[in-house]
MARVEXVO-336397 format. One record per residue (C-alpha): residue number from 0; x, y, z; residue in one letter. Coordinates in Angstrom, 1 decimal, padded with zeros to 4 digits. Example, Ala and Ser with C-alpha at 12.3 -4.5 7.8 and 13.67 -1.06 7.14 Angstrom:
<rs>
   n     px     py     pz res
   0  012.3 -004.5  007.8   A
   1  013.7 -001.1  007.1   S
</rs>
This chain:
<rs>
   n     px     py     pz res
   0  002.3 -015.3 -002.9   M
   1 -000.4 -012.9 -002.0   R
   2 -000.2 -011.5  001.4   L
   3 -003.1 -011.4  003.7   R
   4 -004.0 -008.7  006.3   L
   5 -005.9 -009.6  009.4   P
   6 -009.3 -008.0  009.7   G
   7 -009.4 -004.1  010.5   T
   8 -006.0 -003.7  008.6   N
   9 -007.5 -005.6  005.3   H
  10 -010.7 -003.1  005.4   R
  11 -008.5 -000.2  005.9   R
  12 -006.2 -001.3  002.8   L
  13 -009.7 -001.5  000.8   A
  14 -010.6  001.8  001.7   I
  15 -007.1  003.2  001.2   V
  16 -007.0  001.4 -002.5   L
  17 -010.3  002.5 -003.3   A
  18 -009.1  006.4 -002.7   A
  19 -006.0  005.8 -004.7   L
  20 -007.8  004.2 -007.7   V
  21 -010.0  007.2 -007.8   A
  22 -007.7  010.0 -006.9   M
  23 -007.4  012.4 -010.3   P
  24 -004.2  012.6 -012.1   V
  25 -002.7  015.9 -012.8   A
  26 -002.6  017.0 -016.6   A
  27  000.9  016.6 -016.6   A
  28  000.8  013.0 -015.6   A
  29 -002.0  011.6 -017.7   Q
  30 -001.3  008.2 -019.0   G
  31  001.5  007.6 -016.8   D
  32  003.6  004.8 -016.2   P
  33  006.4  004.6 -013.4   R
  34  009.4  003.1 -011.4   V
  35  010.0 -000.5 -010.2   I
  36  010.7 -002.0 -006.7   P
  37  014.1 -002.6 -005.9   P
  38  014.6 -006.6 -005.3   P
  39  013.4 -007.8 -001.9   R
  40  016.7 -007.6 -000.5   T
  41  016.9 -003.9 -001.0   Q
  42  013.4 -003.0  000.3   K
  43  013.2  000.5 -000.1   K
  44  010.9  003.1 -001.8   L
  45  012.3  005.7 -004.2   P
  46  014.0  008.6 -002.5   E
  47  015.8  011.9 -003.1   A
  48  019.6  011.2 -004.7   P
  49  022.3  012.2 -001.8   T
  50  023.4  015.1 -003.8   K
  51  021.0  017.8 -004.7   L
  52  021.4  021.0 -006.5   P
  53  020.5  024.3 -005.6   K
  54  017.3  025.5 -006.9   V
  55  015.4  028.9 -006.7   P
  56  012.7  029.6 -004.2   A
  57  010.0  030.2 -006.9   D
  58  008.8  026.4 -006.2   R
  59  005.1  026.3 -008.0   S
  60  006.6  027.7 -011.2   R
  61  009.9  026.0 -011.0   G
  62  007.9  022.4 -010.7   L
  63  005.7  023.1 -013.6   D
  64  008.9  023.8 -015.5   F
  65  010.7  021.2 -014.4   L
  66  008.0  018.4 -014.9   F
  67  007.6  019.8 -018.6   G
  68  011.3  019.5 -018.9   A
  69  011.4  016.1 -017.5   L
  70  008.8  014.9 -020.1   K
  71  010.9  016.4 -023.0   A
  72  014.2  014.8 -021.6   A
  73  015.8  013.3 -024.6   P
  74  017.8  010.7 -023.1   D
  75  018.5  009.3 -019.1   E
  76  021.4  011.5 -018.4   D
  77  019.0  014.9 -018.9   S
  78  016.0  013.2 -017.1   A
  79  018.3  012.4 -014.0   R
  80  019.2  016.0 -013.8   H
  81  015.8  017.2 -013.9   V
  82  014.7  014.7 -011.4   E
  83  017.1  015.9 -008.7   A
  84  016.1  019.5 -009.4   R
  85  012.4  018.4 -008.5   I
  86  013.5  016.6 -005.5   W
  87  015.4  019.5 -004.4   A
  88  012.2  021.5 -004.6   L
  89  010.2  018.8 -003.0   W
  90  012.8  019.2 -000.1   L
  91  012.4  023.1  000.2   Q
  92  010.1  024.2  003.2   T
  93  009.8  027.8  004.5   P
  94  009.9  026.3  007.9   S
  95  012.9  026.3  009.5   D
  96  011.9  024.0  012.4   T
  97  010.2  021.7  009.9   A
  98  013.6  021.8  007.8   A
  99  015.7  020.9  011.3   L
 100  013.4  017.9  012.1   L
 101  013.8  016.8  008.8   M
 102  017.5  016.7  009.0   T
 103  017.1  015.1  012.4   R
 104  014.8  012.6  011.2   A
 105  017.4  011.5  008.1   K
 106  020.2  011.3  010.9   A
 107  017.8  008.9  012.9   A
 108  017.2  006.9  009.6   I
 109  021.0  007.0  008.8   D
 110  021.6  005.2  012.3   A
 111  018.7  002.8  011.6   Q
 112  016.5  004.5  014.9   N
 113  013.6  004.1  012.5   I
 114  010.9  004.5  015.6   D
 115  013.0  007.9  016.5   V
 116  012.8  008.9  013.1   A
 117  008.9  008.3  012.6   L
 118  008.3  010.2  015.9   K
 119  010.4  013.3  014.3   L
 120  008.1  012.7  011.0   L
 121  005.1  012.9  013.2   D
 122  006.2  016.3  014.4   A
 123  007.0  017.5  011.0   V
 124  003.6  016.5  009.6   I
 125  001.9  018.0  012.6   K
 126  003.9  021.4  012.0   L
 127  003.3  021.3  008.2   R
 128  000.7  019.1  006.9   P
 129  001.2  020.5  003.4   D
 130  004.9  019.3  003.4   Y
 131  004.7  016.2  001.2   V
 132  008.2  015.1  001.5   E
 133  007.4  014.6  005.1   A
 134  004.7  012.3  004.2   W
 135  006.8  010.6  001.6   N
 136  009.5  009.8  004.1   R
 137  007.3  008.3  006.5   R
 138  005.7  006.5  004.2   A
 139  008.9  004.7  003.0   T
 140  009.6  003.9  007.1   L
 141  006.3  002.3  007.2   Y
 142  007.4  000.4  004.4   Y
 143  010.3 -000.9  005.9   L
 144  008.5 -002.0  008.8   K
 145  006.2 -004.0  006.3   N
 146  003.3 -001.4  007.5   D
 147  001.5 -001.3  004.3   Y
 148 -001.5 -000.1  005.4   V
 149 -000.1  003.0  007.1   R
 150  002.3  003.5  004.1   S
 151 -000.2  003.7  001.5   L
 152 -002.2  006.2  003.7   E
 153  000.8  008.4  003.6   D
 154  001.4  007.9 -000.2   L
 155 -002.3  008.9 -000.8   Q
 156 -001.3  011.9  001.3   Q
 157  001.3  013.0 -001.1   V
 158 -000.4  012.2 -004.2   L
 159 -003.4  014.2 -003.3   S
 160 -001.0  017.3 -003.1   R
 161  001.1  016.3 -005.8   E
 162 -000.3  014.0 -008.2   P
 163  002.9  014.0 -010.0   R
 164  005.3  012.7 -007.3   H
 165  006.9  009.7 -009.4   F
 166  008.6  008.8 -006.2   G
 167  005.3  008.1 -004.3   A
 168  003.6  006.2 -007.4   L
 169  006.4  004.1 -007.9   A
 170  006.0  003.2 -004.0   G
 171  002.5  002.5 -004.7   V
 172  003.3  000.1 -007.3   G
 173  005.8 -001.6 -005.1   M
 174  003.5 -002.1 -002.3   I
 175  001.0 -003.7 -004.8   M
 176  003.4 -005.7 -005.9   Q
 177  004.5 -007.1 -002.6   D
 178  000.7 -007.7 -001.9   L
 179  000.2 -009.9 -004.9   G
 180 -001.8 -007.3 -006.8   D
 181  000.1 -007.1 -009.9   E
 182 -002.8 -005.4 -011.9   K
 183 -002.8 -002.1 -009.7   R
 184  000.9 -002.5 -009.3   A
 185  000.9 -002.2 -013.1   L
 186 -001.1  000.7 -013.1   D
 187  000.8  002.8 -010.6   A
 188  004.0  002.2 -012.4   F
 189  002.5  003.2 -015.9   R
 190  001.2  006.2 -014.1   R
 191  004.8  006.8 -012.7   A
 192  006.1  006.6 -016.1   L
 193  004.0  008.8 -017.9   A
 194  005.5  011.3 -015.6   V
 195  008.9  010.1 -016.0   D
 196  009.6  007.3 -019.0   R
 197  013.2  007.2 -017.7   F
 198  012.6  006.3 -014.3   L
 199  015.4  003.4 -013.4   E
 200  014.2 -000.1 -014.1   K
 201  010.4  000.8 -014.6   V
 202  010.1  000.5 -018.3   P
 203  011.0 -003.4 -017.6   D
 204  008.9 -003.9 -014.8   M
 205  005.9 -002.6 -016.6   V
 206  006.8 -004.8 -019.6   K
 207  006.8 -007.9 -017.3   Q
 208  004.0 -006.8 -015.2   L
 209  001.9 -006.3 -018.7   S
 210  002.7 -009.6 -020.0   E
 211  001.7 -011.0 -016.7   K
 212 -001.8 -009.2 -016.6   V
 213 -002.8 -008.6 -019.9   E
 214 -000.8 -011.6 -021.7   G
 215  001.5 -011.2 -024.6   R
 216  000.8 -009.7 -028.3   D
 217 -000.1 -012.5 -030.7   I
</rs>
């Protein structure tokens, strides 16, 4: 069923979608595919693993190296190891205040105090608008609240800063799928897979959607 959004939200959604479609993809993510939405009973955008490795502070050069390693990963286990290191770098912040607020936001999320968590993430974003994981985490919370417009707006902020963010790309695909826009969902999942071809469930999702959107090969 295609979800219909009332007036203003529908117009905002159209604007956000246009921006996402026009958004350039980083060279490392060209030809991308990506991740799959969890079953409706487990409504959740992709996020960092519970345990993350320690990583060096040289973030930019480290990410470039790790995305190269992710693209060259020979198997799923290797890819998961590299993914965890990328998430660890994404979660780094030079601001002790931002780090503390993120810790409190996670505690609020774990306690299912979503509104409190949103206020804490609002504060992080105001303090560090360049911190992509604050935008990404807030997008997840909006998604859990079925606020697809705000979730997509935050994912757009993530991808404008890090076009290789496979979690955000997967999130766009999941929202598009929930909205019944299978073509855009397929595009987002493919963009995610271009970054990480071992994303959990994504290859199967791309296969299913491609058959529905593009038809079976004869």
